[in-house]
C-alpha positions in Angstrom: -32.5 -24.5 -14.0 -28.8 -24.9 -14.7 -28.1 -28.1 -16.7 -24.4 -27.6 -16.9 -21.5 -25.1 -16.7 -18.3 -25.3 -18.7 -15.1 -23.2 -18.9 -12.0 -23.4 -20.9 -8.7 -21.5 -21.3 -6.6 -22.0 -24.4 -3.0 -21.1 -24.9 -3.0 -19.1 -28.2 0.6 -20.0 -28.8 -0.4 -23.7 -28.9 -3.0 -22.9 -31.6 -0.4 -20.9 -33.6 1.9 -23.9 -33.4 -0.8 -26.3 -34.6 -1.6 -23.9 -37.5 2.1 -23.8 -38.5 2.4 -27.6 -38.3 -0.9 -28.6 -40.0 -1.9 -25.5 -42.0 -5.5 -24.8 -43.0 -6.3 -28.5 -42.2 -6.2 -27.7 -38.5 -8.7 -24.8 -38.9 -10.9 -26.9 -41.2 -11.2 -29.6 -38.5 -12.3 -27.1 -35.8 -14.4 -24.5 -37.7 -17.8 -24.7 -39.5 -18.1 -23.1 -42.9 -19.3 -19.7 -41.6 -16.5 -19.6 -39.1 -13.9 -20.6 -41.7 -14.9 -17.6 -43.9 -14.5 -15.2 -41.0 -11.2 -16.8 -40.0 -9.8 -16.6 -43.5 -10.8 -13.0 -43.8 -9.2 -12.0 -40.5 -6.1 -14.1 -41.0 -5.5 -12.6 -44.5 -5.7 -9.0 -43.1 -4.2 -9.6 -39.6 -2.6 -13.0 -39.1 -2.5 -12.6 -35.3 -6.2 -11.8 -35.2 -6.9 -14.9 -37.2 -5.0 -17.0 -34.7 -6.9 -15.4 -31.8 -10.2 -16.0 -33.6 -9.4 -19.7 -34.0 -8.3 -19.9 -30.3 -11.5 -18.3 -29.0 -13.7 -20.7 -31.1 -11.6 -23.7 -30.0 -12.0 -22.6 -26.3 -15.8 -21.9 -26.7 -16.5 -25.3 -28.2 -14.5 -27.0 -25.4 -16.5 -25.0 -22.8 -19.8 -25.9 -24.5 -18.9 -29.6 -24.7 -18.1 -29.6 -20.9 -21.4 -27.8 -20.1 -23.5 -30.3 -22.0 -21.6 -33.1 -20.4 -20.6 -34.9 -23.6 -17.0 -33.9 -24.0 -15.9 -34.5 -27.6 -18.1 -37.6 -28.1 -21.1 -37.9 -30.5 -23.2 -36.1 -31.1 -20.7 -33.4 -30.1 -18.2 -32.6 -32.8 -16.1 -29.6 -33.6 -18.0 -28.7 -36.7 -21.5 -29.4 -35.3 -21.1 -26.5 -32.9 -20.7 -23.0 -34.4 -19.8 -19.9 -32.4 -21.4 -17.0 -34.2 -22.2 -13.5 -33.1 -25.3 -11.3 -33.1 -25.2 -7.9 -34.7 -24.6 -6.5 -31.2 -21.4 -8.5 -31.0 -22.7 -11.0 -28.4 -21.5 -14.5 -29.1 -24.1 -17.2 -29.6 -24.0 -21.0 -30.2 -25.5 -22.3 -33.4 -25.8 -26.1 -33.5 -26.0 -28.4 -36.5 -27.1 -31.9 -37.4 -27.4 -34.6 -34.7 -26.1 -32.2 -32.0 -28.9 -29.8 -32.7 -31.5 -32.6 -32.5 -30.0 -33.9 -29.2 -29.9 -30.4 -27.7 -33.4 -29.4 -28.8 -34.9 -32.7 -27.6 -33.8 -31.7 -24.1 -35.2 -28.2 -24.4 -31.8 -26.7 -23.6 -30.6 -23.1 -24.0 -26.9 -22.1 -24.2 -25.1 -18.9 -23.1 -21.5 -18.4 -24.1 -18.9 -15.7 -23.6 -15.4 -15.6 -25.0 -12.4 -13.4 -24.4 -8.7 -13.3 -25.4 -5.5 -11.5 -24.5 -2.0 -11.8 -25.9 -1.4 -15.4 -25.0 -4.7 -16.8 -23.9 -8.3 -17.3 -25.0 -11.0 -18.2 -22.4 -14.6 -19.1 -22.6 -17.5 -19.7 -20.2 -20.7 -21.5 -21.0 -23.9 -22.0 -19.1 -26.6 -24.5 -20.3 -30.2 -24.0 -19.0 -33.2 -26.3 -19.0 -36.8 -26.0 -18.1 -36.9 -29.7 -17.2 -37.2 -31.0 -13.6 -34.0 -32.1 -11.8 -35.4 -35.7 -11.9 -35.7 -35.7 -15.7 -32.3 -34.2 -16.1 -30.7 -36.9 -13.9 -32.4 -39.7 -15.9 -31.2 -38.2 -19.2 -27.6 -38.0 -17.9 -27.6 -41.6 -16.9 -28.5 -42.9 -20.3 -25.7 -44.9 -21.8 -23.5 -43.2 -24.4 -23.2 -44.7 -27.9 
């Protein structure tokens, strides 16, 4: 059963401006350690690919946060959600800390896709659950901390 769907489109030019204004601090706020290593390697060889990489990760995390219904509120944080990729190149979501605990307690599964063009990055996320609709509604009505 579908628990939630999220989509996001990100203007890569806006990400570039944030990097110019805030430097590496901006990327460190958005990316996990593994993502930071990939971003640094790409940005050092091809600066524009580094910007695109950061924009796709930003977009994917936004889409995921919408699909789970949390937005950017605890336990959802930028660095607790990692967008990795399988050997095949397929993107996957790896969760950390409290967000992982929250997600696994609900027996959820995530599917993510990312794409980018010259000026835009876009992402689409689907969250699945084996739980009944009644259980899902009860969980969604729980008050947020």
